[in-house]
N, C-alpha and C positions, 0 to 999 in steps of 0.2 A: 722439373729437378735441377736442383742449385748445386752444381759440384764445387763450388768456390770455397766453401766453408773447408772442405777437406786438403784443398791445395793452396793456401795461401802462401806457401814457400816457395811458388812458381814467380812470385813478383820480381825474384831475383833475374828472371829475363829480361824485365824492362828495362833494366840499365844495361844489357849488351846487346850485341848485333845478332842478327838471325842466323848467322853462321855458328855463333854459340850454342843457339838451340838447336842446330842441326847436329852438332858434334854431340850434345847432350842425349838426343833422341837416339842417335846410333850407338854410345855407350848404354843407353838404357836397353836396347835390343841385344847388346852383347850380354848385358846382364841377365836377361829373359832366356836368351839361348843358353844360358850356363856356361859362356865363355869367360876367359881370363878378363878380370876389370879391375884389380888393383893397381896396375900399370897405368890404365886408361884415368882410373881416378886421379893418382898421383900427377901425372902428367896435367890434366885438368887444372889443379888445385894451383901449379906452379903457374901456368898459362894465364889463371885468371887471378893471380894473387890473393887466394882464399884457402880454407882449410880443407883438408883431406876429408874430415867429418861433414862438411856442409855440402861438398860433392856427393858424397856417398847419400846423405839425405834427399837431395834435389833428385838424383839419379833412381832412388826407390820411390820417390813419389812420382816420377814420369812414369815409370813402369808398371806402379798400382794405377795409374790414370789410364794407361793404354788398355790393361785387362780391364777394369772397371767400365770402361765406355763399350768394350767389347759385350762384355756380361750382360748390363743392363740394356742393351740395343739402345745405345743413345743417338740421336738423329743429331743431323749438322746443327740446325738450329737450336736445339737443346746445349748443346756443346759449347755454340758460338756465344749465346746469351748467358752462360752460366760462368765461362773463361775468360770473355772478353775484358771484363774489368781488372783482371789479373794480369794477363797476356798482352792485351791492347791488339795491335794488329800482327802480333805473333801468331794467334790463335789458330789463323787458318794453315798455317806450316803444321802446327802441332795435329791438326783434324786430318791433314793429308797423311800424315805418318799412322793414323788409326784406321783409315779407309785403306790405303794401301797393302796392309799388313792383316787385315781383318780375318782372313783364312789362317794366317800363323798364330795369332793370338786366340782365336778359338780351338784351334788345337792344342796350345798351350794350356788352356782353361781346362780340357778335357783331360789331359794327363795329369793335372795336379788336382783334380776335382777327388774328392774324398768318397770312397764308395761305402756309405752308410748301410748298416744292416736295420731293417724294419721288421718290427712284430707283425706277423701277418694272422696267424691265428692260434688258439691254444683250447685242445679238447682234452677234457678230463674224465676220470672214472673213479668212483669211490665203492672201494671193498672193505667189509667189515666181517671179519670172522668171528662170533660170539663163544661159539663152544667147539669142544672135539670129543671124539669117544674116546681117546686115550688119556685126556687131562680133565680133571674136575673143573677147573677155572680156567679160561684160554681167551685171549682177546688179542685179534691181530688186525690193526687198522691200516690201511694202505691206500694211497693215493697214486694212480696211474695219469702222467701226463705227457701229451705230444706237444709239442710247441714247434711252430713252423715259423721261422724266421727267412726274410728275401732281402735281397741286394739287388743291384741292377743287372747282374748275370744270372743269378739262380736262386733257389729256394731250398733250403735245409731243413730237415726234421731233425727234432731232438727229443728223446724218450727218456722219462723221469720216473722212477718208482720211489715214492716216499712216505716214510711213516710220519705220524703227528708231530714229533720234536724236529725230525727235518724239515717237514713241511714250513715250521714257524720259521727256521734258520733260513730256508731259502726266501721266504716272505719278507724277511728284515733285509736281507742281503738286495734284493729286487727294489725293496723301497729306498735304501740308500743311493743305491745306483739311479733310480728316477729322480731323487732330489738333486745328486750330483750333475745330471744331465739338466735338470731345469735352471740350476745354478749357472753352469758354463753356457746357456743358451740367454740368459739375461745378462751376463757379463759380453757375451757378442753383441746382444741388442744396445745396450748400452756403449759399448765401443764404436757403433756405427754411429749411434746417434751423438 
């Protein structure tokens, strides 16, 4: 696993002492815990004689790295091998912050995880009435559907009764939604790579 490609900005810490990295790790924790951060960013920018935006990007990258290492369950050897070219001997200091706060990072990931709804089952029945005693010509075609969707916590049943024109409309809407899902998935995969 190579983390270095996504975190090249962290070479910034090669030029500064371990205390600076410790301060940034603290600011990243504040950011992850949704505490006030603008004052910390401004103070760090003045102290290091750099721009506010640079500080913001570095804190964002550190926060992302802490969460990603927890999510992917990165081992110490993988972490050190990937980031030592970027952080040199400071890589161990950063690894300690991942290990020490692993439980909190896991909790943050659980809270921010999106509860996706997934398709479970689809049951359907087709009914077609061709004639009636009261009418000379009569046609009534319906489709009865039961769609079951599930998320992490529950399963929900949705019932539909549709005629042929509405069935075509529903099919078109579902195909558009499926294509949009595929497109967003492709965008996510390309962003990761």
